[in-house]
Rosetta silent file (secondary structure, phi, psi, omega in degrees, C-alpha in Angstrom):
SEQUENCE: MEHLQYRTAENRLGLYAQGDWLVLPSLEVSAGLRYDLDTLINPTLSPRGALVYHLNSNHALGLSGSVAYRPPTTIEVGPTS
SCORE:     score description
SCORE:     0.000 S_00000001
   1 L     0.000  132.786 -176.616  -41.943  -42.122   25.365 S_00000001
   2 L   -82.966  132.282  177.459  -42.160  -38.478   24.211 S_00000001
   3 L   -92.889  136.094 -179.153  -38.964  -36.679   23.364 S_00000001
   4 L   -95.066  130.528  179.846  -38.739  -33.109   24.542 S_00000001
   5 L  -131.866  123.189  173.821  -37.280  -30.610   22.072 S_00000001
   6 L  -158.212  165.378 -176.175  -36.819  -26.891   22.793 S_00000001
   7 L  -117.982  144.491  175.011  -34.270  -24.266   22.307 S_00000001
   8 L  -141.124  152.780  177.606  -32.864  -21.894   24.994 S_00000001
   9 L  -118.371  144.800  179.592  -30.303  -19.112   24.968 S_00000001
  10 L  -150.949  138.808  172.755  -27.966  -18.266   27.852 S_00000001
  11 L  -121.790  141.133  179.472  -24.988  -15.942   28.374 S_00000001
  12 E  -129.693  143.208  175.461  -22.633  -16.356   31.283 S_00000001
  13 E  -133.645  137.233  175.986  -19.912  -14.096   32.709 S_00000001
  14 E  -133.149  134.618  176.004  -17.539  -14.912   35.519 S_00000001
  15 E  -128.149  143.678 -175.969  -15.059  -12.599   37.194 S_00000001
  16 E  -138.183  138.325  173.287  -12.574  -13.522   39.956 S_00000001
  17 E  -132.393  140.831 -177.678  -10.323  -11.493   42.215 S_00000001
  18 E  -139.204  139.069  174.448   -7.851  -12.827   44.686 S_00000001
  19 E  -122.212  141.661  178.002   -5.505  -11.348   47.294 S_00000001
  20 E  -123.109  134.403 -178.767   -2.608  -13.129   48.969 S_00000001
  21 E  -132.690  134.656  176.696   -0.857  -11.874   52.171 S_00000001
  22 E   -98.635   96.890 -174.649    2.175  -13.165   54.045 S_00000001
  23 E   -80.625  -26.667  171.234    1.046  -12.266   57.560 S_00000001
  24 E  -140.210  163.920  179.886    3.988  -14.036   59.284 S_00000001
  25 L   -56.201  -24.297 -178.932    7.147  -15.480   57.817 S_00000001
  26 L  -118.940   10.110 -176.793    5.577  -18.934   57.823 S_00000001
  27 E  -128.690  124.662  177.425    1.853  -18.078   57.437 S_00000001
  28 E  -112.574  142.094  174.934    0.034  -17.055   54.165 S_00000001
  29 E  -122.499  134.098 -179.892   -3.623  -15.922   53.930 S_00000001
  30 E  -129.397  133.563  178.831   -5.512  -15.957   50.740 S_00000001
  31 E  -134.640  139.139 -177.725   -8.951  -14.530   50.065 S_00000001
  32 E  -140.805  157.477  179.235  -10.986  -14.560   46.845 S_00000001
  33 E  -141.896  126.723  177.431  -14.329  -13.507   45.491 S_00000001
  34 E  -115.112  136.171 -177.406  -15.985  -14.759   42.307 S_00000001
  35 E  -116.543  124.789 -179.724  -18.956  -12.990   40.646 S_00000001
  36 E  -114.182  125.941  175.509  -21.103  -15.043   38.262 S_00000001
  37 E  -115.767  124.674 -176.604  -23.637  -13.399   35.977 S_00000001
  38 E  -131.490  132.138 -178.147  -26.038  -15.725   34.201 S_00000001
  39 L   -68.575  -10.220 -179.862  -28.983  -14.507   31.971 S_00000001
  40 L  -103.085  -12.892  178.911  -31.224  -17.247   33.394 S_00000001
  41 L  -140.762  177.796  178.645  -30.784  -16.711   37.165 S_00000001
  42 L   -68.943  148.253  175.441  -29.743  -14.033   39.600 S_00000001
  43 L   -54.727  146.210 -176.680  -26.111  -12.833   39.906 S_00000001
  44 E  -129.763  139.958  175.127  -24.080  -14.869   42.424 S_00000001
  45 E  -115.154  134.898 -177.006  -21.035  -14.083   44.656 S_00000001
  46 E  -124.292  107.192  178.440  -18.865  -16.980   45.739 S_00000001
  47 E   -80.462  156.289  170.977  -16.189  -16.326   48.564 S_00000001
  48 E  -142.590  143.347  178.393  -13.048  -18.343   49.027 S_00000001
  49 E  -143.680  150.992  179.338  -10.461  -18.371   51.772 S_00000001
  50 E  -152.132  148.787  171.748   -7.241  -20.222   52.557 S_00000001
  51 E  -120.686  135.645  175.609   -4.483  -20.529   55.127 S_00000001
  52 E  -129.030  126.022  176.654   -1.004  -22.022   54.375 S_00000001
  53 E  -112.068  116.061 -179.515    1.378  -22.713   57.167 S_00000001
  54 E   -85.829  113.386  176.004    4.988  -23.413   55.984 S_00000001
  55 L   -72.136  -38.572  173.676    6.599  -25.991   58.256 S_00000001
  56 L  -162.046 -164.617 -174.464    9.867  -25.578   56.418 S_00000001
  57 L   -77.260   -9.039  178.029   11.062  -24.998   52.853 S_00000001
  58 L  -111.283  -15.134 -173.208    9.824  -28.309   51.730 S_00000001
  59 L  -134.600  149.911 -177.198    6.556  -28.915   53.603 S_00000001
  60 E  -148.878  147.589  171.035    3.327  -26.938   54.221 S_00000001
  61 E  -113.052  143.512 -177.675   -0.072  -27.435   55.723 S_00000001
  62 E  -132.274  150.214  172.292   -3.080  -25.860   54.096 S_00000001
  63 E  -139.348  129.488  179.907   -6.688  -25.212   54.999 S_00000001
  64 E  -141.776  156.948  173.466   -9.239  -23.744   52.533 S_00000001
  65 E  -149.779  154.046 -175.485  -12.887  -23.259   52.214 S_00000001
  66 E  -161.133  158.365  170.959  -15.205  -21.863   49.587 S_00000001
  67 L  -108.453  127.728 -174.007  -18.826  -21.540   48.510 S_00000001
  68 L  -106.635  150.512  172.315  -19.367  -22.816   44.943 S_00000001
  69 L  -106.802  139.391  171.141  -21.891  -21.798   42.265 S_00000001
  70 L  -126.676  121.679 -179.188  -23.268  -24.368   39.865 S_00000001
  71 L   -70.595  146.612  176.795  -25.219  -23.056   36.867 S_00000001
  72 L   -69.047  151.508  177.230  -28.450  -24.851   36.182 S_00000001
  73 L   -79.951  167.054  178.160  -28.741  -27.356   33.399 S_00000001
  74 H   -66.524  -28.514  176.741  -31.192  -26.745   30.550 S_00000001
  75 H   -64.826  -42.339 -178.768  -33.414  -29.526   31.981 S_00000001
  76 H   -68.804  -35.748  178.451  -33.595  -27.686   35.268 S_00000001
  77 H   -71.955  -46.260 -173.640  -34.339  -24.381   33.533 S_00000001
  78 L    76.004 -178.607  179.919  -36.886  -25.709   31.080 S_00000001
  79 L   -58.310  143.677  179.096  -38.199  -23.881   28.025 S_00000001
  80 L   -97.971  -12.596  179.609  -37.764  -20.102   27.983 S_00000001
  81 L  -142.812    0.000    0.000  -40.556  -19.436   25.583 S_00000001
């Protein structure tokens, strides 16, 4: 079996911003956006949102959703030169 050997260079940058709002005394809304910059693929935006309903001072119900970014592995990218 042949072994593959190659070198690759990659730089990554990730920025995240989030805002939280108390829209009712018992309801919080959260929204976030992550920006990923990778030298091997196109820039990516990943949104996130959440709702938290406070039943009382000790209990809460939460619902959240997001879209996630997974950078490619070096095997998926392959040799760059």
